[in-house]
C-alpha positions in Angstrom: 123.9 104.8 66.0 124.2 105.3 69.7 127.5 105.0 71.5 126.3 101.8 73.2 125.5 100.1 69.9 128.8 101.2 68.4 130.5 99.5 71.3 128.8 96.2 70.5 131.3 95.7 67.7 134.2 95.6 70.1 135.7 92.2 71.0 134.4 90.5 74.1 136.2 91.3 77.4 138.0 88.8 79.6 136.9 86.0 77.3 133.3 86.0 78.6 131.5 84.8 75.5 128.7 87.1 74.3 126.1 86.5 71.6 124.7 89.2 69.3 121.0 89.4 68.6 118.3 91.8 67.7 115.8 92.1 70.5 113.4 94.5 72.2 113.8 96.0 75.7 111.0 93.8 77.1 112.8 90.7 75.7 116.1 91.7 77.3 114.5 92.5 80.7 113.1 88.9 80.6 116.4 87.6 79.4 118.3 89.2 82.4 115.7 87.9 84.9 115.8 84.4 83.5 119.6 84.3 83.6 119.6 85.6 87.2 116.9 83.0 88.0 114.9 85.0 90.5 112.8 83.1 93.0 109.5 84.9 92.5 107.7 87.3 90.1 104.3 88.6 91.2 102.8 90.2 88.2 99.6 91.6 86.6 99.4 92.4 82.9 99.3 96.0 81.7 100.5 97.4 78.4 103.3 97.9 77.5 105.1 95.9 80.3 103.0 92.8 79.8 105.4 91.2 77.4 108.1 90.8 80.2 105.9 88.2 82.0 104.8 86.6 78.7 108.4 86.0 77.7 109.3 84.7 81.1 106.3 82.3 81.0 107.4 81.1 77.6 110.9 80.6 78.7 109.7 78.7 81.8 107.7 76.3 79.6 111.0 75.6 77.8 112.8 74.9 81.0 115.1 78.0 80.8 114.5 79.2 84.4 112.8 78.3 87.7 111.1 81.6 88.6 107.8 81.1 90.3 105.4 83.3 88.3 102.4 84.4 90.4 99.6 86.0 88.5 98.0 88.5 90.9 94.4 89.9 90.9 95.8 93.4 90.2 98.9 95.5 90.6 98.3 96.2 94.3 98.2 92.4 94.8 101.3 91.9 92.7 103.2 94.5 94.8 102.1 92.7 97.9 103.3 89.3 96.5 106.7 90.9 95.8 106.9 92.5 99.2 106.0 89.3 101.0 108.6 87.3 98.9 111.3 89.8 99.5 110.6 89.8 103.3 111.3 86.1 103.1 114.8 86.8 101.8 114.0 85.7 98.2 115.2 87.4 95.1 112.1 89.1 93.6 111.3 90.6 90.2 108.4 92.5 88.7 107.4 94.7 85.7 104.6 97.2 85.4 103.4 100.4 83.7 101.3 103.6 84.1 98.0 103.2 86.0 99.2 99.8 87.2 102.2 101.4 88.9 100.0 104.0 90.5 97.7 101.2 91.8 100.6 99.6 93.5 102.3 102.8 94.7 100.9 102.5 98.2 103.0 99.4 98.7 106.2 100.9 97.4 107.3 103.2 100.3 106.4 100.3 102.7 109.0 98.1 100.9 111.7 100.8 100.6 111.1 102.0 104.2 111.7 98.4 105.5 114.8 98.1 103.2 113.9 94.9 101.4 115.7 94.7 98.0 114.1 93.7 94.7 114.1 94.8 91.1 111.2 96.2 89.2 111.1 97.2 85.5 108.9 100.3 85.0 108.0 100.3 81.3 106.9 103.9 81.2 103.5 104.9 79.9 101.1 107.8 80.1 99.0 108.3 83.2 96.2 110.4 82.0 92.5 111.2 81.7 91.3 110.5 79.1 93.2 107.2 78.8 96.3 107.0 76.6 98.3 103.7 76.5 101.4 105.0 74.8 104.7 106.1 76.3 105.7 109.1 78.4 107.2 109.6 81.8 104.2 110.6 83.9 104.3 107.2 85.8 108.0 107.5 86.4 107.7 110.9 88.0 105.3 109.4 90.6 108.1 107.0 91.5 110.5 109.8 92.4 109.3 110.1 96.0 108.9 106.4 96.8 112.3 105.8 98.2 113.4 103.4 95.5 116.6 103.7 93.6 115.8 104.5 89.9 118.1 103.5 87.0 117.2 104.5 83.4 117.8 102.6 80.2 117.9 104.2 76.8 118.3 101.1 74.6 117.4 97.3 74.8 121.1 96.8 75.5 120.9 99.1 78.5 117.8 97.3 79.7 119.7 94.0 79.8 122.7 95.5 81.5 120.9 97.7 84.0 118.8 94.7 85.1 121.9 92.8 86.0 123.6 95.8 87.7 120.3 96.6 89.5 120.1 93.4 91.6 123.6 93.7 92.8 123.0 97.3 93.7 119.8 96.5 95.5 121.5 93.8 97.7 124.7 95.8 98.4 125.3 96.0 102.1 125.6 99.8 101.9 122.3 100.2 100.0 119.8 97.4 100.6 116.9 99.1 98.8 114.5 98.1 96.0 115.5 99.3 92.5 113.5 100.4 89.5 114.8 100.1 86.0 112.8 102.5 83.8 112.7 102.4 80.1 110.4 103.9 77.5 107.2 102.1 76.7 106.7 101.3 73.0 110.0 102.9 72.1 112.6 100.9 74.0 110.2 98.2 75.1 109.1 97.1 71.7 111.6 98.3 69.1 114.2 95.6 68.3 117.8 96.8 68.4 121.3 95.2 68.3 122.1 93.6 71.6 124.9 91.5 73.2 124.2 89.1 76.0 126.2 86.6 77.9 125.8 83.1 76.5 126.4 81.4 79.8 124.1 82.7 82.6 126.8 81.6 85.2 128.7 84.8 84.2 125.6 86.9 85.2 125.1 84.9 88.4 128.8 85.2 89.4 128.6 89.0 88.8 125.5 89.3 90.9 127.0 87.1 93.6 125.4 85.1 96.4 122.3 86.3 98.1 123.1 88.3 101.3 122.2 86.6 104.5 123.0 89.3 107.1 119.6 91.0 107.5 116.4 89.9 109.2 113.9 88.0 107.1 110.7 86.0 107.8 110.6 82.2 107.9 113.8 81.6 109.8 112.8 79.0 112.5 115.3 79.9 115.2 115.2 83.6 114.6 111.5 84.9 114.8 111.3 88.6 113.8 108.8 91.4 113.7 108.7 93.2 110.4 107.2 96.6 110.1 106.4 97.5 113.7 104.5 100.7 114.1 106.6 103.8 114.7 105.9 107.3 116.0 107.5 110.4 114.7 110.6 110.3 116.9 111.5 106.9 115.6 110.3 107.4 112.0 112.5 110.4 111.4 115.5 108.2 112.3 114.3 105.5 110.0 113.8 108.0 107.2 117.3 109.5 107.7 118.9 106.1 107.4 116.9 105.4 104.3 118.0 108.8 102.9 121.6 108.1 103.6 121.3 104.6 101.9 119.8 106.0 98.7 122.6 108.6 98.4 125.2 105.8 99.0 123.4 104.0 96.1 124.8 106.6 93.7 128.3 105.9 94.8 127.8 102.1 94.7 126.3 102.4 91.2 129.5 104.0 90.0 131.6 101.2 91.5 129.3 98.4 90.1 129.1 99.8 86.6 132.9 99.8 86.5 132.9 96.1 87.6 130.4 95.3 84.9 132.4 97.1 82.3 135.3 94.7 83.0 133.2 91.7 82.0 131.0 93.2 79.3 133.0 96.1 77.7 130.0 98.4 78.2 130.1 101.4 80.6 127.2 103.2 82.3 128.6 106.2 84.1 126.2 108.2 86.2 125.7 110.7 83.3 125.8 109.7 79.6 127.7 112.7 78.2 127.7 113.0 74.4 130.1 115.7 73.1 129.9 117.6 76.4 133.6 118.3 76.8 133.3 121.8 75.3 129.6 122.1 74.7 128.0 125.6 74.9 124.4 124.5 74.2 123.0 121.2 75.4 119.9 119.2 75.8 119.0 117.2 79.0 116.9 114.2 78.0 115.9 110.9 79.6 116.1 107.6 77.8 115.3 107.1 74.2 114.9 110.8 73.3 118.5 111.3 74.1 119.5 108.7 71.5 117.4 110.6 68.9 119.2 113.9 69.7 122.8 112.5 69.3 122.6 112.5 65.5 121.6 116.2 65.6 124.6 117.0 67.8 126.8 115.5 65.0 125.1 117.7 62.4 125.4 120.9 64.5 129.1 120.1 65.3 129.8 120.0 61.5 128.3 123.5 61.4 130.6 124.8 64.1 128.0 124.8 66.9 129.3 123.3 70.1 126.3 121.2 71.0 125.9 118.2 73.4 123.5 115.9 75.1 123.2 114.9 78.7 121.2 111.8 79.8 121.4 110.4 83.3 121.7 106.6 83.9 120.4 107.1 87.4 117.9 109.7 88.7 117.5 108.4 92.3 119.6 109.5 93.8 119.7 112.6 91.6 123.2 113.2 90.3 123.5 116.9 91.3 127.3 117.0 91.7 127.9 115.4 88.3 125.4 117.7 86.6 127.1 120.8 88.1 130.4 119.5 86.7 128.9 118.7 83.2 127.3 122.2 82.9 130.2 124.2 84.2 130.8 125.8 80.8 127.4 125.4 79.1 125.7 128.7 78.3 122.2 127.4 77.6 120.5 124.1 78.5 117.1 122.9 77.4 115.6 120.2 79.7 113.1 118.2 77.8 110.6 116.1 79.8 107.9 113.6 78.8 105.6 114.7 81.7 104.5 117.8 83.5 104.2 118.7 87.2 101.0 120.7 86.7 101.2 124.2 88.2 104.9 123.8 89.1 106.3 126.1 86.3 108.2 123.2 84.9 108.3 119.4 85.4 110.2 117.6 88.1 113.7 117.1 86.7 113.8 120.8 85.5 113.6 121.9 89.1 116.1 119.3 90.2 118.6 120.5 87.5 118.0 124.1 88.5 118.4 123.2 92.2 121.7 121.5 91.4 123.0 124.6 89.6 122.1 126.8 92.6 124.9 125.2 94.5 127.5 126.5 92.0 127.4 130.3 92.5 129.6 130.7 89.4 127.3 128.9 87.1 125.5 131.1 84.6 123.7 128.4 82.6 120.4 129.5 81.2 117.8 126.7 81.8 114.8 126.3 79.5 112.2 123.6 80.2 109.9 122.0 77.6 107.2 119.4 78.1 107.1 117.2 75.0 106.2 113.7 73.7 103.4 113.0 76.2 101.0 110.1 75.4 103.6 108.6 73.1 103.9 111.5 70.7 107.0 110.8 68.6 110.2 112.6 69.0 112.3 112.9 65.9 115.7 114.4 65.0 113.8 117.4 63.6 112.3 118.0 67.1 115.7 117.7 68.7 116.9 120.3 66.2 114.1 122.7 67.3 115.1 122.2 70.9 118.7 123.2 70.0 117.4 126.2 68.1 115.6 127.3 71.3 118.7 126.8 73.4 120.9 128.7 70.9 118.4 131.6 70.8 118.5 131.8 74.6 122.3 131.8 74.6 122.4 134.6 72.0 119.8 136.7 74.0 121.4 136.0 77.3 118.1 134.9 78.9 115.2 132.5 78.3 112.3 134.3 76.7 109.9 131.5 77.8 111.6 129.5 80.6 108.8 126.9 80.5 106.5 125.8 77.7 104.9 122.8 76.0 106.4 121.7 72.7 104.3 120.0 70.0 100.9 121.2 71.0 98.6 123.0 68.6 95.5 125.2 68.9 92.3 123.2 69.2 90.6 122.5 65.9 86.8 122.8 65.9 86.6 120.0 63.4 88.0 117.7 66.1 85.2 118.3 68.5 84.0 115.0 70.0 81.3 113.7 67.7 79.4 110.4 67.6 79.4 108.3 64.5 75.7 108.9 64.3 73.2 111.1 66.1 72.7 110.2 69.8 69.4 108.6 70.6 67.2 108.8 73.7 63.7 108.4 75.2 61.1 106.6 73.1 63.8 105.5 70.6 64.6 102.6 72.9 61.0 101.9 74.1 59.5 99.0 72.1 56.5 98.6 74.3 56.6 94.9 73.5 58.2 93.7 76.8 56.2 93.4 80.0 57.5 92.6 83.4 55.1 91.9 86.3 55.6 90.7 89.8 53.7 87.6 91.0 51.9 88.6 94.3 52.2 85.1 95.8 55.9 84.2 94.9 57.2 87.8 94.5 59.1 86.4 91.4 58.9 88.3 88.1 57.0 87.2 85.1 58.4 88.4 81.8 56.7 88.3 78.4 58.7 89.0 75.3 57.6 89.0 71.7 59.2 86.8 69.0 62.8 87.9 68.3 62.0 89.2 64.9 59.7 91.8 66.5 62.6 93.2 68.4 64.9 93.6 65.4 63.6 97.1 64.7 64.7 98.2 68.2 67.8 100.4 67.6 71.2 99.2 68.7 73.0 100.9 71.6 76.3 100.9 69.8 76.8 102.3 66.3 78.5 100.4 63.6 82.1 101.4 62.8 83.7 100.2 66.0 87.1 98.5 65.8 86.3 95.0 67.2 87.9 92.0 65.7 86.0 89.8 63.2 83.9 87.4 65.1 84.2 89.2 68.4 81.2 88.2 70.6 81.2 91.3 72.8 78.8 93.4 70.7 76.4 90.6 69.6 76.1 89.6 73.3 75.7 93.2 74.6 73.3 94.2 71.9 71.1 91.1 72.6 71.1 91.9 76.3 70.1 95.5 75.5 67.1 94.3 73.5 65.6 93.5 76.9 66.3 97.0 78.3 63.7 99.6 77.6 64.3 103.4 77.6 67.3 105.5 78.4 70.5 104.1 79.9 73.7 105.5 81.3 76.5 103.1 80.4 79.9 102.8 82.0 82.6 100.7 80.5 85.7 99.7 82.4 89.0 99.6 80.5 88.9 96.7 78.1 88.3 95.7 74.5 84.7 97.0 74.5 85.9 100.4 75.6 88.9 100.7 73.4 87.2 99.7 70.1 84.2 102.0 70.6 85.9 105.3 71.5 88.8 106.9 69.7 88.9 110.7 69.9 87.2 112.5 68.3 84.7 109.7 67.5 82.4 107.6 69.6 80.3 104.6 68.7 78.0 105.1 71.7 74.4 106.2 71.1 73.7 106.8 74.8 75.6 108.6 77.6 78.9 106.8 78.1 81.5 107.0 80.9 84.9 105.3 81.1 86.9 104.6 84.2 89.6 102.2 85.2 89.4 98.4 85.8 89.6 98.7 89.5 86.9 101.3 90.2 84.1 101.0 87.5 81.4 99.8 89.8 82.2 102.4 92.5 82.2 105.1 89.8 78.8 104.3 88.5 77.4 104.0 92.0 78.5 107.6 92.5 76.9 108.7 89.2 73.5 107.3 90.0 73.4 108.4 93.7 74.3 111.9 92.6 71.6 111.8 90.0 68.9 110.7 92.5 70.0 113.2 95.0 69.9 116.1 92.5 66.4 114.9 91.4 65.3 114.8 95.1 66.4 118.4 95.5 64.7 119.4 92.3 67.9 120.4 90.6 67.3 118.2 87.5 64.0 118.1 85.9 63.8 114.6 84.3 60.6 112.6 84.6 61.9 109.2 83.5 64.8 107.6 85.4 67.8 106.1 83.6 68.9 102.5 83.9 72.5 102.5 85.0 74.6 99.7 83.5 78.3 99.0 84.2 79.9 96.7 81.6 83.1 94.9 82.6 85.1 92.2 80.9 88.6 91.3 79.9 89.4 90.2 83.4 87.8 93.3 85.0 86.1 91.1 87.6 89.6 90.3 88.9 91.2 93.7 89.6 87.7 95.2 89.9 86.3 92.6 92.2 86.7 94.6 95.4 84.9 97.6 93.9 82.1 95.3 92.6 81.6 93.6 95.9 81.5 96.9 97.8 79.0 98.2 95.4 76.9 95.1 95.7 76.9 95.2 99.5 75.7 98.8 99.3 73.0 97.5 97.0 72.9 100.5 94.5 70.2 100.4 91.9 72.3 99.4 88.9 73.3 96.5 86.7 76.9 95.1 86.6 77.2 93.1 83.3 80.3 91.1 82.7 81.2 89.8 79.3 83.5 86.9 79.9 86.0 86.1 77.2 88.2 84.1 79.6 91.2 86.3 79.6 92.8 89.8 79.5 92.2 90.1 75.8 92.7 93.9 75.5 96.4 93.5 76.7 97.1 90.5 74.5 95.3 87.4 75.9 96.9 87.0 79.3 95.6 84.7 81.9 92.6 85.9 84.0 91.1 84.2 87.0 88.2 83.5 84.7 90.5 81.4 82.4 89.6 77.7 82.8 92.0 75.0 83.8 94.5 74.0 81.1 93.6 76.8 78.7 96.4 78.4 76.8 97.0 82.2 77.1 100.1 84.3 76.6 101.0 83.9 80.2 100.0 80.2 80.5 101.8 78.8 77.6 102.3 75.2 76.4 105.7 73.5 76.6 107.6 70.6 78.0 107.2 71.9 81.5 103.8 73.6 81.3 100.3 72.7 79.9 98.2 75.9 80.2 96.6 77.4 83.3 97.3 75.5 86.5 94.1 76.1 88.4 90.3 76.3 87.9 88.3 79.4 86.8 86.6 81.7 89.2 82.8 81.3 89.6 82.0 85.0 89.7 78.2 84.6 89.6 78.3 82.5 92.8 80.6 85.0 94.5 78.3 87.9 93.7 75.3 85.9 94.8 76.9 85.6 98.2 76.5 89.4 98.6 72.7 88.9 98.7 71.8 91.2 95.9 68.3 90.7 94.5 69.2 89.2 91.1 72.1 87.3 89.6 72.1 85.6 86.2 74.1 84.0 83.5 73.4 84.1 79.8 74.7 83.8 76.2 73.8 85.0 72.7 73.4 81.3 71.8 70.1 81.2 73.8 68.7 84.7 72.9 65.2 84.4 74.5 66.7 83.4 77.8 69.1 86.3 77.8 66.5 88.9 76.8 64.1 87.8 79.5 66.9 88.0 82.1 67.8 91.5 80.8 64.2 92.6 81.4 64.2 91.2 84.9 67.6 92.9 85.5 66.2 96.2 84.6 63.1 95.8 86.8 65.3 94.9 89.8 67.8 97.6 89.2 65.1 100.2 88.9 63.0 99.0 91.9 65.1 97.0 94.3 68.9 97.1 94.1 72.0 95.8 92.3 72.0 93.1 89.6 75.0 91.1 88.4 74.9 89.3 85.1 77.6 87.2 83.3 77.5 86.5 79.6 80.0 84.2 78.0 81.3 85.6 74.7 83.6 84.3 72.0 87.1 85.8 71.2 88.2 84.0 68.0 91.6 85.8 67.9 92.7 84.6 71.2 90.7 81.4 71.4 92.3 80.4 68.1 88.9 79.5 66.6 87.1 80.3 63.4 85.3 83.7 63.2 82.0 82.2 62.2 82.1 79.5 64.9 81.5 81.8 67.9 77.9 81.0 68.6 78.5 77.2 68.1 81.4 77.3 70.6 79.3 79.2 73.1 76.4 76.7 72.7 78.8 73.8 73.3 80.1 75.5 76.4 76.5 75.6 77.7 75.5 72.1 76.5 78.6 70.6 78.2 77.5 72.2 81.5 80.8 74.2 81.6 78.7 77.4 81.5 75.2 76.7 82.9 72.4 79.1 82.3 70.6 80.0 85.5 69.3 82.9 87.7 69.3 83.6 91.4 66.2 85.6 92.1 65.8 86.9 95.6 68.1 84.1 96.8 66.4 81.2 95.0 68.3 79.4 92.2 66.6 78.4 89.0 68.3 76.6 86.1 66.8 78.2 83.0 68.2 75.7 80.5 69.0 72.1 81.4 70.8 70.3 78.6 70.5 67.0 80.5 66.7 67.3 80.8 66.5 68.0 77.0 69.0 65.2 76.2 71.3 67.7 74.6 74.3 67.4 77.0 77.6 66.9 75.3 81.0 65.8 76.5 83.4 68.6 77.7 85.8 67.5 74.9 83.2 68.4 72.3 83.6 72.0 73.4 87.4 71.9 73.9 88.1 70.5 70.5 86.6 73.6 68.8 89.3 76.0 70.0 93.0 76.0 69.3 93.7 77.2 72.8 92.4 73.9 74.3 93.2 71.2 71.8 96.3 70.2 73.7 94.1 69.1 76.7 92.7 66.3 74.6 96.1 64.7 74.0 96.6 61.4 75.8 99.5 62.8 77.8 97.0 65.4 79.3 94.3 62.8 80.2 94.7 63.5 84.0 94.1 67.3 83.4 91.0 66.6 81.3 89.7 64.3 84.0 90.3 66.9 86.6 88.5 69.5 84.5 85.5 67.2 83.8 85.3 66.4 87.5 85.2 70.1 88.5 82.6 70.9 85.8 80.4 68.1 87.1 80.9 69.1 90.7 79.7 72.6 90.0 76.8 71.4 87.9 75.6 69.0 90.6 75.8 71.7 93.2 73.8 74.0 91.0 71.1 71.3 90.5 70.8 70.8 94.2 70.3 74.6 94.7 67.7 74.5 91.9 65.9 71.7 93.7 66.2 73.3 97.1 65.1 76.9 97.1 66.7 77.9 100.5 70.2 76.8 99.6 
């Protein structure tokens, strides 16, 4: 048991009543934020920090706080929202992880350089290629040079406490800087531990104190200000110096504040958490949860007469160099373990900072070893800590470090783990049925497509092998495979991050029968445009000898046309010869069913919950097809597996335009039973009802002219919107009498969009 948890058994201090619970780090970050009652949280879901926004959304639906939760289009947007809110003088909160943190990193020095306080929880996760979504510190290390104060939290208890201290630190008159609270993704973030929290949030608010009013902010009527005026080097160096002085003062202020907090909580967070370091001769320097794992090993070694200890900083920006020199004064050998590398630097970041700190003490003879461990969420157990101590003890006995820097936990490559498809890859004639013909009408320039009966295409092989990990009833692969029935020949397929990517690739296996590329949400379209242009240029130069061209298809979904919208529009405006195909499951399903801009009004997600103060998503869904049509690409379409002939014809058209004219965008609605809270076998019926209710109309925009390809009104098959909504658990609440105004608003918007579409259908030049 860690020292912190042991202290939870002590009586409450100063009669401030605390409750004991068992919660995760994410839950406690949300708890602290709710008790503080921030003004604004701009957020975007990314594993493993997503839960923080989810818990806050749930608490808001229960009336437990008043924070304005703003769902951004991506992390860059969320950082902008937070910066804008803090520039207004509001109290601002955020949480992110990994690639999302890197996406917002451009905004971070802007905020710290302008000295606007806020608090952000960095739930640490691997930043890597190939993608890994588990925990290490590679994102945290990118934060070291952003100018933000960085606190670290080893346990859920520390997450709660540090979040409370962090705001007071950020707003302190001698600091006035944004603060990061960093804790380990999937270790601290998700594991439930014993925690104490203040039952009355007034205790928290009294500790934090009133918001400061003594610095310039926007939106003060009688005091107009200029925020962020351009500077040249002569001025910027002065600004940077002042910021540098402030962040060093933050170290001193942190020490003062943690003592104040100890008086009301009974829990101390000194700059360094020192475990048995009073007389230690060998020690480990570890961040966050790994330090907790090592403490039991210290107890074991102490019983054997070995003077072992553990050092773990509670703050790493500013780096506590003075305290580290003091702690290591008598230590013979120190092993610095780090969950990230600084490639080519002969050791990760904190190793060099520890060594640099010791250089200032000319009498210090501590031998420093550095080991990179636990990347990508690789577990760290007591046995591993024991191995670290063995290395430190060996260095102490030798008087030097035989290998000053190395990786720990890696093994030689196993030829059996070579990346291998589930089945043999397929190419060329394997995907040519010869049964689909596409011709261009000379008078209208429109395409005419002939397809055989569907049963004749059943022999055409699938593009994805069986054995993927999609949920029962998932509509992604039936929808994609039906689309690919209309695509002849070879294809290069790029998947953005999302369900379709995650469930089809898991090293060393792949379910892809054709060439497959992965890149991140925000840059998929741009990536594939680079792939195809490089291919065509190499062909032009005669450097590749391939007679038949590929069809280039980028598949996006799970909200990818939110964070990836800018990339997709840029690619469309350049008009590359490729297809962008969106599978729309109406949410960020790969991260746990959070709200996307494609989520319709009133629909329940994990960040648009149902409660006494909230009834699902508060605004209408984005009409992506119409947005992409505005870029004037040659072909845009919508489709579903519920109307297979329609979708296959559109796929054939899409291929012709992509190979001969330019970019194509297609959107297919697909079912997600898990998060729609519907029956697995009902997927096609639900999708059909979405079409027949005119919520998801089937149409195409060919060379600027709109054609409705299936009109449920003309066929007397139109159904009420409620017929579709009642089929899903996520929407049944909309049909309650209390929500009649919302249903009416939803029906009105669906009808408005349908009527506009019909006018475009009837008027070719609209």
